Residue frames as qw, qx, qy, qz and C-alpha x, y, z in Angstrom:
[[0.721, 0.263, -0.066, 0.638, -11.28, -37.63, -15.41],
 [0.356, -0.833, -0.146, 0.399, -9.56, -34.99, -13.30],
 [0.554, 0.620, 0.040, 0.554, -7.72, -32.05, -14.74],
 [0.495, -0.308, -0.255, 0.771, -5.26, -29.64, -13.20],
 [0.103, 0.925, 0.341, -0.131, -6.73, -26.13, -12.85],
 [0.510, 0.581, 0.000, 0.635, -4.98, -23.35, -14.69],
 [0.433, -0.206, -0.381, 0.790, -3.04, -21.00, -12.47],
 [0.069, -0.242, -0.154, -0.956, -5.04, -18.03, -13.72],
 [0.568, -0.476, -0.477, -0.472, -8.16, -19.50, -12.11],
 [0.637, -0.294, -0.588, 0.403, -6.57, -20.03, -8.70],
 [0.283, -0.945, -0.132, -0.096, -7.05, -17.54, -5.86],
 [0.197, 0.815, -0.427, 0.338, -4.00, -15.56, -4.74],
 [0.579, -0.567, 0.514, -0.282, -3.68, -17.50, -1.52],
 [0.958, 0.096, 0.270, 0.024, -3.47, -20.80, -3.42],
 [0.621, 0.702, -0.193, 0.290, -0.79, -19.29, -5.65],
 [0.169, -0.776, 0.504, -0.340, 1.18, -18.35, -2.52],
 [0.847, -0.274, 0.437, -0.127, 0.92, -21.96, -1.33],
 [0.890, 0.401, 0.110, 0.184, 2.32, -23.09, -4.69],
 [0.279, 0.834, -0.337, 0.336, 5.09, -20.48, -4.52],
 [0.531, -0.628, 0.510, -0.252, 5.99, -21.86, -1.09],
 [0.913, 0.000, 0.408, 0.033, 6.29, -25.27, -2.80],
 [0.442, -0.380, 0.519, 0.625, 8.65, -23.75, -5.39],
 [0.512, 0.591, 0.590, 0.203, 6.35, -23.03, -8.35],
 [0.240, -0.226, 0.217, 0.919, 7.86, -20.38, -10.61],
 [0.053, -0.404, -0.662, -0.629, 4.71, -20.34, -12.75],
 [0.325, -0.748, -0.571, 0.097, 2.59, -19.45, -9.70],
 [0.362, -0.538, -0.061, 0.759, 4.99, -16.60, -8.91],
 [0.147, 0.053, 0.489, 0.858, 4.74, -15.33, -12.49],
 [0.180, -0.606, -0.688, -0.357, 0.93, -15.40, -12.29],
 [0.380, -0.748, -0.401, 0.367, 0.92, -13.49, -8.99],
 [0.328, -0.341, 0.171, 0.864, 3.40, -10.96, -10.40],
 [0.049, 0.303, 0.617, 0.724, 1.19, -10.49, -13.46],
 [0.262, -0.718, -0.637, -0.104, -1.85, -9.86, -11.26],
 [0.415, -0.828, -0.265, 0.268, -0.27, -7.33, -8.91],
 [0.592, -0.097, 0.104, 0.793, 2.84, -5.70, -10.41],
 [0.131, 0.530, 0.322, 0.774, 1.04, -2.85, -12.19],
 [0.415, -0.804, -0.292, -0.309, -1.14, -1.84, -9.24],
 [0.720, -0.559, -0.096, 0.401, 1.71, -2.13, -6.75],
 [0.515, 0.137, 0.160, 0.831, 3.96, -0.09, -9.02],
 [0.088, -0.704, -0.292, -0.642, 1.29, 2.64, -9.10],
 [0.628, -0.743, -0.233, 0.010, 1.05, 2.49, -5.32],
 [0.711, -0.312, 0.012, 0.630, 4.82, 2.77, -4.86],
 [0.347, 0.398, 0.240, 0.814, 5.05, 5.59, -7.40],
 [0.271, -0.791, -0.264, -0.480, 2.40, 7.64, -5.58],
 [0.710, -0.684, -0.127, 0.105, 3.85, 6.94, -2.16],
 [0.710, -0.297, 0.153, 0.619, 7.47, 7.59, -3.15],
 [0.052, -0.709, 0.078, 0.699, 7.23, 11.14, -4.45],
 [0.716, 0.653, 0.089, -0.231, 6.33, 10.03, -8.01],
 [0.054, -0.670, 0.705, 0.224, 9.85, 8.66, -8.41],
 [0.901, 0.247, -0.163, -0.318, 9.27, 5.89, -10.97],
 [0.545, 0.455, -0.675, 0.200, 12.80, 4.46, -10.67],
 [0.167, -0.301, 0.731, -0.589, 12.54, 4.21, -6.89],
 [0.769, 0.037, 0.233, -0.594, 9.06, 2.70, -7.23],
 [0.833, 0.338, -0.411, -0.153, 10.38, 0.04, -9.62],
 [0.286, 0.407, -0.771, 0.397, 13.17, -0.78, -7.16],
 [0.431, -0.174, 0.591, -0.659, 10.67, -1.13, -4.33],
 [0.867, 0.174, -0.046, -0.465, 8.41, -3.33, -6.47],
 [0.665, 0.402, -0.625, 0.080, 11.39, -5.53, -7.29],
 [0.027, 0.338, -0.760, 0.554, 12.33, -5.76, -3.59],
 [0.664, -0.069, 0.349, -0.658, 8.75, -6.63, -2.62],
 [0.911, 0.228, -0.188, -0.288, 8.54, -9.49, -5.09],
 [0.452, 0.429, -0.729, 0.283, 12.00, -10.71, -4.03],
 [0.315, -0.257, 0.661, -0.631, 10.64, -10.91, -0.48],
 [0.831, 0.095, 0.126, -0.534, 7.66, -12.89, -1.76],
 [0.845, 0.346, -0.398, -0.092, 9.70, -15.39, -3.77],
 [0.399, 0.407, -0.710, 0.413, 12.51, -15.82, -1.23],
 [0.044, -0.031, 0.760, -0.648, 10.34, -15.85, 1.91],
 [0.457, -0.296, -0.532, -0.648, 6.85, -17.06, 0.99],
 [0.493, -0.347, -0.755, 0.259, 6.52, -18.46, 4.51],
 [0.099, -0.141, -0.332, 0.927, 6.13, -14.86, 5.79],
 [0.372, -0.250, -0.427, -0.785, 2.73, -14.68, 4.11],
 [0.318, 0.023, 0.693, -0.647, -0.01, -14.78, 6.73],
 [0.110, -0.166, -0.886, -0.419, -2.38, -17.36, 5.24],
 [0.010, -0.579, -0.735, 0.352, -5.23, -16.09, 7.43],
 [0.118, 0.669, 0.055, -0.732, -5.26, -12.80, 5.46],
 [0.696, 0.685, 0.212, -0.019, -6.10, -11.96, 1.87],
 [0.733, 0.039, 0.183, 0.654, -2.95, -11.82, -0.23],
 [0.249, 0.708, 0.209, 0.627, -3.76, -8.37, -1.65],
 [0.419, -0.883, -0.033, -0.209, -4.16, -6.85, 1.82],
 [0.811, -0.441, 0.153, 0.353, -0.99, -8.51, 3.04],
 [0.652, 0.292, 0.230, 0.661, 1.01, -7.38, -0.03],
 [0.054, 0.815, 0.133, 0.562, -0.18, -3.79, 0.33],
 [0.619, -0.786, 0.012, -0.003, 0.65, -3.87, 4.03],
 [0.794, -0.186, 0.193, 0.545, 4.21, -4.99, 3.23],
 [0.419, 0.545, 0.243, 0.684, 4.45, -2.28, 0.55],
 [0.257, -0.896, -0.142, -0.333, 3.11, 0.28, 2.98],
 [0.727, -0.638, 0.089, 0.237, 5.69, -0.67, 5.61],
 [0.708, 0.129, 0.220, 0.659, 8.46, -0.42, 3.01],
 [0.158, 0.741, 0.200, 0.621, 7.32, 3.14, 2.25],
 [0.510, -0.852, -0.064, -0.101, 7.15, 4.06, 5.93],
 [0.792, -0.352, 0.140, 0.478, 10.73, 2.89, 6.35],
 [0.513, 0.390, 0.247, 0.723, 11.76, 5.03, 3.37],
 [0.143, -0.887, -0.177, -0.403, 10.02, 8.08, 4.88],
 [0.676, -0.716, 0.045, 0.172, 12.02, 7.60, 8.07],
 [0.740, -0.045, 0.234, 0.629, 15.25, 7.26, 6.10],
 [0.297, 0.647, 0.262, 0.652, 14.46, 10.37, 4.08],
 [0.367, -0.902, -0.120, -0.195, 13.61, 12.33, 7.21],
 [0.745, -0.540, 0.142, 0.365, 16.91, 11.33, 8.79],
 [0.632, 0.217, 0.290, 0.685, 18.89, 12.14, 5.61],
 [0.078, 0.830, 0.244, 0.496, 17.23, 15.53, 5.39],
 [0.511, -0.859, -0.001, -0.002, 18.19, 16.34, 8.96],
 [0.751, -0.397, 0.274, 0.451, 21.79, 15.16, 8.52],
 [0.561, 0.121, 0.454, 0.681, 22.49, 16.30, 4.96],
 [0.192, 0.899, 0.389, 0.061, 20.48, 19.49, 4.60],
 [0.495, 0.373, -0.027, 0.785, 22.57, 22.38, 3.27],
 [0.230, -0.335, -0.397, 0.823, 23.00, 25.44, 5.48],
 [0.153, 0.075, -0.220, -0.961, 21.08, 27.55, 2.95],
 [0.203, -0.372, -0.873, -0.242, 18.02, 25.26, 3.17],
 [0.334, -0.417, -0.031, -0.845, 14.94, 27.27, 4.04],
 [0.097, -0.047, 0.846, -0.523, 13.77, 26.24, 7.53],
 [0.611, 0.215, 0.240, -0.723, 10.12, 26.66, 6.51],
 [0.697, 0.327, -0.524, -0.365, 10.59, 24.17, 3.64],
 [0.283, 0.205, -0.900, 0.261, 12.22, 21.71, 6.02],
 [0.316, 0.056, 0.644, -0.694, 9.42, 22.14, 8.56],
 [0.697, 0.283, -0.063, -0.655, 6.78, 21.67, 5.85],
 [0.610, 0.314, -0.709, -0.164, 8.51, 18.55, 4.50],
 [0.113, 0.121, -0.886, 0.434, 8.89, 17.07, 7.98],
 [0.494, 0.135, 0.421, -0.748, 5.23, 17.86, 8.72],
 [0.733, 0.303, -0.331, -0.511, 4.21, 16.09, 5.52],
 [0.463, 0.238, -0.848, 0.098, 6.35, 13.06, 6.39],
 [0.128, -0.027, 0.756, -0.642, 4.88, 13.13, 9.89],
 [0.641, 0.200, 0.130, -0.730, 1.34, 13.35, 8.47],
 [0.703, 0.287, -0.577, -0.300, 2.04, 10.42, 6.14],
 [0.271, 0.176, -0.884, 0.339, 3.48, 8.42, 9.03],
 [0.359, 0.053, 0.560, -0.745, 0.46, 9.25, 11.19],
 [0.738, 0.242, -0.164, -0.608, -1.88, 8.16, 8.38],
 [0.566, 0.272, -0.778, -0.044, 0.11, 4.95, 8.03],
 [0.021, 0.079, -0.836, 0.543, -0.25, 4.27, 11.76],
 [0.548, 0.151, 0.300, -0.766, -3.97, 5.02, 11.63],
 [0.722, 0.269, -0.457, -0.445, -4.39, 2.63, 8.72],
 [0.356, 0.206, -0.890, 0.199, -2.68, -0.08, 10.77],
 [0.233, 0.024, 0.696, -0.679, -5.36, 0.33, 13.49],
 [0.662, 0.164, -0.135, -0.719, -8.22, -0.28, 11.04],
 [0.784, -0.001, 0.610, -0.119, -9.71, -3.71, 10.77],
 [0.416, -0.119, 0.726, 0.534, -8.61, -5.63, 7.70],
 [0.330, 0.625, 0.680, 0.194, -11.83, -5.03, 5.79],
 [0.029, 0.962, 0.160, -0.221, -11.81, -1.24, 6.32],
 [0.326, -0.634, 0.463, 0.527, -8.12, -0.99, 5.49],
 [0.448, 0.151, 0.760, 0.446, -8.67, -2.97, 2.30],
 [0.245, 0.819, 0.515, 0.065, -11.58, -0.75, 1.25],
 [0.128, -0.924, 0.067, 0.354, -9.56, 2.41, 1.97],
 [0.378, -0.456, 0.604, 0.534, -6.45, 1.23, 0.11],
 [0.440, 0.356, 0.744, 0.355, -8.41, -0.04, -2.88],
 [0.179, 0.902, 0.394, 0.003, -10.19, 3.32, -3.19],
 [0.062, -0.983, 0.111, 0.136, -7.41, 5.79, -2.44],
 [0.395, -0.563, 0.625, 0.369, -4.26, 3.91, -3.35],
 [0.402, 0.094, 0.824, 0.388, -5.43, 1.69, -6.20],
 [0.264, 0.287, -0.111, -0.914, -8.14, 4.16, -7.27],
 [0.015, -0.254, -0.935, -0.246, -10.74, 1.47, -7.85],
 [0.384, -0.336, -0.245, -0.824, -14.38, 2.49, -8.31],
 [0.545, -0.201, 0.514, -0.631, -17.01, 1.79, -5.66],
 [0.904, 0.195, -0.087, -0.370, -18.43, -0.91, -7.94],
 [0.657, 0.421, -0.604, 0.160, -15.04, -2.60, -8.34],
 [0.071, -0.378, 0.716, -0.583, -14.38, -2.48, -4.58],
 [0.749, -0.073, 0.255, -0.607, -17.82, -3.96, -3.97],
 [0.908, 0.261, -0.288, -0.158, -16.90, -6.91, -6.17],
 [0.429, 0.472, -0.676, 0.369, -13.46, -7.35, -4.56],
 [0.089, -0.228, 0.724, -0.645, -14.71, -7.38, -0.97],
 [0.287, -0.336, -0.872, -0.209, -18.10, -9.06, -1.71],
 [0.066, -0.461, -0.533, 0.707, -20.04, -6.22, -0.14],
 [0.273, 0.799, 0.524, 0.113, -22.97, -4.14, -1.45],
 [0.383, 0.487, 0.073, 0.781, -21.99, -0.81, -3.03],
 [0.344, -0.807, -0.133, -0.461, -24.01, 1.12, -0.44],
 [0.811, -0.554, -0.045, 0.183, -22.06, -0.52, 2.37],
 [0.700, 0.120, 0.059, 0.702, -18.76, 0.33, 0.67],
 [0.090, 0.681, 0.125, 0.716, -19.86, 3.99, 0.30],
 [0.580, -0.769, -0.113, -0.246, -20.95, 4.12, 3.92],
 [0.852, -0.328, -0.027, 0.407, -17.70, 2.58, 5.16],
 [0.537, 0.321, 0.082, 0.776, -15.64, 5.05, 3.11],
 [0.162, -0.794, -0.144, -0.567, -17.67, 7.99, 4.41],
 [0.694, -0.717, -0.018, -0.067, -17.07, 7.04, 8.04],
 [0.833, -0.093, 0.038, 0.544, -13.42, 6.16, 7.41],
 [0.344, 0.551, 0.082, 0.756, -12.79, 9.58, 5.85],
 [0.384, -0.809, -0.087, -0.436, -14.55, 11.26, 8.74],
 [0.843, -0.511, -0.013, 0.168, -12.57, 9.27, 11.32],
 [0.744, 0.077, 0.077, 0.660, -9.22, 9.86, 9.58],
 [0.146, 0.720, 0.114, 0.669, -9.97, 13.58, 9.06],
 [0.551, -0.808, -0.033, -0.205, -10.50, 14.00, 12.79],
 [0.861, -0.360, 0.094, 0.346, -7.28, 12.19, 13.58],
 [0.625, 0.171, 0.213, 0.731, -5.27, 14.14, 10.98],
 [0.010, 0.945, 0.317, 0.081, -6.80, 17.55, 11.74],
 [0.433, -0.777, 0.157, 0.430, -3.51, 18.93, 13.09],
 [0.476, -0.160, 0.571, 0.650, -1.93, 18.35, 9.66],
 [0.425, 0.744, 0.505, -0.103, -4.74, 20.08, 7.74],
 [0.121, 0.913, -0.164, -0.354, -2.62, 23.08, 6.65],
 [0.224, -0.520, 0.731, 0.380, 0.38, 21.07, 5.42],
 [0.461, 0.243, 0.839, 0.154, -1.82, 18.56, 3.59],
 [0.371, 0.840, 0.337, -0.210, -3.79, 21.39, 1.95],
 [0.008, 0.821, -0.407, -0.400, -0.50, 23.00, 0.80],
 [0.383, -0.229, 0.844, 0.299, 0.64, 19.67, -0.63],
 [0.475, 0.486, 0.732, 0.050, -2.53, 19.23, -2.68],
 [0.247, 0.892, 0.086, -0.369, -2.24, 22.74, -4.20]]
């Protein structure tokens, strides 16, 4: 006798296939799996603005439910979802940069504007660098520094030994540090 598997047991990609077929239950399951971590990601990326992060999360899941055909079935869902989220944030950085230039008050301190633009530029540069990474490295980086998963958890997610994950992260940090060296001062100020 055959039985229908519970949605909770299905991989994300199978849930996306079911969403494409119109399954609301599959969408609910996918939302349950990813809404909290994506909300954390948006909150961190959008200046800790919880309301804006919630709006972005809502928009992301609207894109998923209304256009499931945009999902690239050759990729892992989590990587694809974070890539979409990342692009949404990049677009918001550009909008903010443009608003700052157009709407900044005359009394705005030029050094603050320069620092903010440098930070936006550094974030944009990091975003571009992340896009050049292979899918596996990008996933490892985002899981560690955006989702704040432990090495052990990442190892389980990407089916890779912990030592390999540590090694990949070491070389990724080294590579990105070299590429972002020109932003060292502004990034150091931001972390203080």
